[in-house]
C-alpha positions as CSV (number, residue, x, y, z in Angstrom):
1,M,4.4,13.5,-24.1
2,T,1.7,15.5,-22.5
3,M,-1.7,14.2,-21.2
4,A,-3.4,15.8,-24.2
5,D,-1.1,13.9,-26.6
6,R,-1.7,10.6,-24.8
7,L,-5.5,11.1,-24.8
8,S,-5.9,12.6,-28.3
9,H,-7.1,9.3,-29.8
10,I,-9.4,8.3,-26.9
11,R,-12.9,9.3,-27.9
12,Q,-15.0,7.3,-25.4
13,W,-15.7,10.1,-23.0
14,W,-19.2,8.7,-22.7
15,V,-18.0,5.7,-20.8
16,S,-16.9,7.9,-17.9
17,L,-20.3,9.6,-18.1
18,I,-22.2,6.3,-17.9
19,N,-20.0,5.3,-14.9
20,G,-20.8,8.6,-13.2
21,I,-24.5,8.2,-13.7
22,V,-24.4,4.6,-12.4
23,F,-22.4,5.7,-9.3
24,L,-24.8,8.6,-8.6
25,L,-27.8,6.3,-9.0
26,L,-26.3,3.7,-6.6
27,G,-25.5,6.4,-4.0
28,A,-29.0,7.8,-4.2
29,W,-30.6,4.4,-4.1
30,I,-28.7,3.5,-0.9
31,L,-29.8,6.7,0.8
32,I,-33.4,6.3,-0.3
33,A,-33.8,2.5,0.3
34,G,-32.6,2.4,3.9
35,V,-31.5,-0.6,5.9
36,S,-34.8,-2.4,5.5
37,T,-33.9,-3.4,1.9
38,Y,-30.2,-4.3,2.6
39,S,-30.4,-7.4,0.4
40,S,-31.8,-5.4,-2.5
41,I,-29.0,-2.9,-2.1
42,F,-26.5,-5.7,-2.6
43,I,-28.3,-6.9,-5.7
44,L,-28.3,-3.3,-7.1
45,L,-24.6,-2.9,-6.2
46,S,-23.8,-6.1,-8.0
47,L,-25.7,-4.9,-11.1
48,G,-24.0,-1.5,-10.9
49,F,-20.5,-3.1,-10.7
50,A,-21.4,-5.4,-13.7
51,I,-22.3,-2.3,-15.8
52,I,-19.3,-0.3,-14.6
53,G,-16.9,-3.2,-14.9
54,G,-18.2,-4.1,-18.3
55,F,-17.8,-0.6,-19.6
56,R,-14.3,-0.3,-18.1
57,A,-13.2,-3.6,-19.7
58,F,-14.7,-2.4,-23.0
59,Y,-12.9,0.9,-22.8
60,A,-9.6,-0.6,-21.9
61,Y,-9.7,-3.3,-24.6
62,Y,-10.9,-0.8,-27.3
63,N,-8.1,1.6,-26.5
64,R,-5.4,-1.1,-26.0
65,K,-3.2,0.3,-28.7
66,R,-3.3,3.8,-27.3
67,L,-3.1,3.1,-23.5
68,K,0.2,2.2,-22.0
69,Y,-1.4,0.3,-19.1
70,W,-4.6,-0.9,-20.7
71,S,-4.3,-4.4,-19.2
72,L,-4.6,-3.0,-15.7
73,L,-7.8,-1.2,-16.6
74,F,-9.1,-4.3,-18.3
75,V,-8.3,-6.6,-15.3
76,N,-9.9,-4.0,-13.0
77,G,-13.1,-4.0,-15.2
78,L,-13.2,-7.8,-15.1
79,I,-12.8,-7.8,-11.3
80,E,-15.6,-5.4,-10.9
81,F,-17.7,-7.5,-13.2
82,C,-16.9,-10.6,-11.1
83,V,-18.3,-8.9,-8.0
84,F,-21.7,-9.2,-9.8
85,I,-21.3,-12.9,-10.2
86,I,-20.1,-13.5,-6.7
87,I,-23.0,-11.6,-5.1
88,L,-25.7,-13.2,-7.3
89,V,-24.3,-16.8,-6.8
90,S,-23.8,-16.5,-3.0
91,D,-26.6,-17.5,-0.8
92,Y,-24.9,-15.9,2.1
93,I,-22.4,-13.1,1.7
94,L,-20.5,-11.5,4.5
95,T,-21.7,-7.9,4.6
96,D,-18.6,-6.6,6.3
97,L,-16.3,-8.3,3.7
98,L,-18.4,-6.8,0.9
99,V,-18.3,-3.3,2.4
100,V,-14.5,-3.5,2.7
101,Y,-14.1,-4.8,-0.8
102,I,-16.4,-2.1,-2.3
103,G,-14.5,0.4,-0.1
104,F,-11.2,-0.6,-1.7
105,I,-12.6,-0.5,-5.2
106,L,-14.0,3.0,-4.6
107,L,-10.7,4.1,-2.9
108,F,-8.9,3.0,-6.0
109,R,-11.3,4.9,-8.3
110,S,-11.0,8.0,-6.1
111,I,-7.2,7.9,-6.1
112,L,-7.3,7.4,-9.9
113,G,-9.6,10.4,-10.1
114,M,-7.1,12.5,-8.1
115,G,-4.3,11.5,-10.5
116,I,-6.4,12.4,-13.5
117,S,-7.4,15.7,-12.0
118,I,-3.7,16.6,-11.5
119,N,-3.0,15.7,-15.1
120,F,-5.9,17.9,-16.2
121,Y,-4.5,20.7,-14.1
122,Y,-1.0,20.6,-15.6
123,S,-2.6,20.3,-19.1
124,K,-4.7,23.3,-18.3
125,M,-7.9,21.3,-19.0
126,A,-11.4,21.9,-17.7
127,G,-12.9,19.8,-14.9
128,W,-9.8,19.4,-12.9
129,L,-11.0,21.2,-9.7
130,V,-14.4,19.3,-9.5
131,T,-12.6,16.0,-10.1
132,L,-9.9,16.7,-7.5
133,L,-12.4,17.9,-4.9
134,F,-14.8,15.0,-5.2
135,S,-12.1,12.4,-5.6
136,T,-10.5,13.7,-2.4
137,L,-13.9,13.4,-0.7
138,G,-14.2,9.9,-2.2
139,V,-10.9,8.9,-0.6
140,I,-12.0,10.1,2.8
141,A,-15.4,8.4,2.6
142,S,-13.7,5.2,1.3
143,F,-11.4,5.2,4.2
144,M,-14.3,5.6,6.6
145,M,-16.0,2.7,4.9
146,I,-13.0,0.5,5.1
147,W,-12.1,1.5,8.6
148,N,-15.5,0.9,10.2
149,P,-17.4,-1.7,8.1
150,I,-19.3,-2.9,11.2
151,A,-20.9,0.4,11.8
152,S,-24.5,0.1,12.7
153,G,-27.7,1.9,11.5
154,F,-27.4,5.2,9.7
155,S,-23.6,5.1,9.2
156,T,-23.8,1.7,7.5
157,L,-25.6,3.5,4.7
158,V,-24.0,6.9,4.8
159,Y,-20.4,5.9,4.1
160,P,-21.2,3.8,1.0
161,A,-23.9,6.2,-0.3
162,F,-21.7,9.3,-0.1
163,T,-18.7,7.5,-1.4
164,F,-20.7,6.5,-4.5
165,L,-22.0,10.0,-4.9
166,F,-18.5,11.5,-4.6
167,V,-17.1,9.1,-7.1
168,G,-20.0,9.7,-9.5
169,I,-19.5,13.5,-9.4
170,S,-15.8,12.9,-9.9
171,Q,-16.6,10.9,-13.0
172,F,-18.6,13.8,-14.3
173,G,-15.5,16.0,-13.9
174,I,-13.4,13.5,-15.8
175,T,-16.1,13.3,-18.5
176,H,-16.1,17.1,-18.9
177,G,-12.3,17.1,-19.2
178,L,-12.2,14.3,-21.7
179,K,-15.0,15.8,-23.8
180,T,-13.3,19.2,-23.8
181,L,-10.0,17.6,-24.8
182,N,-11.6,15.6,-27.6
183,K,-13.4,18.7,-28.9
184,S,-10.2,20.7,-28.8
185,M,-8.4,17.9,-30.6
186,R,-11.0,17.8,-33.4
187,T,-10.8,21.6,-33.9
188,A,-7.0,21.6,-33.9
189,T,-6.8,19.1,-36.8
């Protein structure tokens, strides 16, 4: 079964688009806000993860009959949503721990994006190169985030900001590929 066959019934390409927009907005906000509003960055990150996690959980549950591993996506969405609750409930949160946790979530998303881009390539679908390029950059930036969470000053903001931007652009590549696939499936039937 090809990638196109597996995805032929999945019509929620807009979920990936919303995720990409949220990731880009988070990355831009981190760069614009600076270190002076670090606590507001955490609140914004928590809201972003709530939105992204909620949409991922919705997407997985809605497509549970069509996706082989829907439960993994669903649990991942719930975990991302729980980050929102943990950050808002905590009076004191360890910045280094949160940066590492976010780094691992973004690393997972970037590796997933690389896998999707390879499937797009072998299925001769649009968007594979953009997805691969920015997913690879996301992996590199995520590793930098995880490797040096105690970085000071400018690098504290650069790693997360660029990781969010790379993952957001990668999501746009996935959106383009899924939208193209859905359009071609509708015209083929």
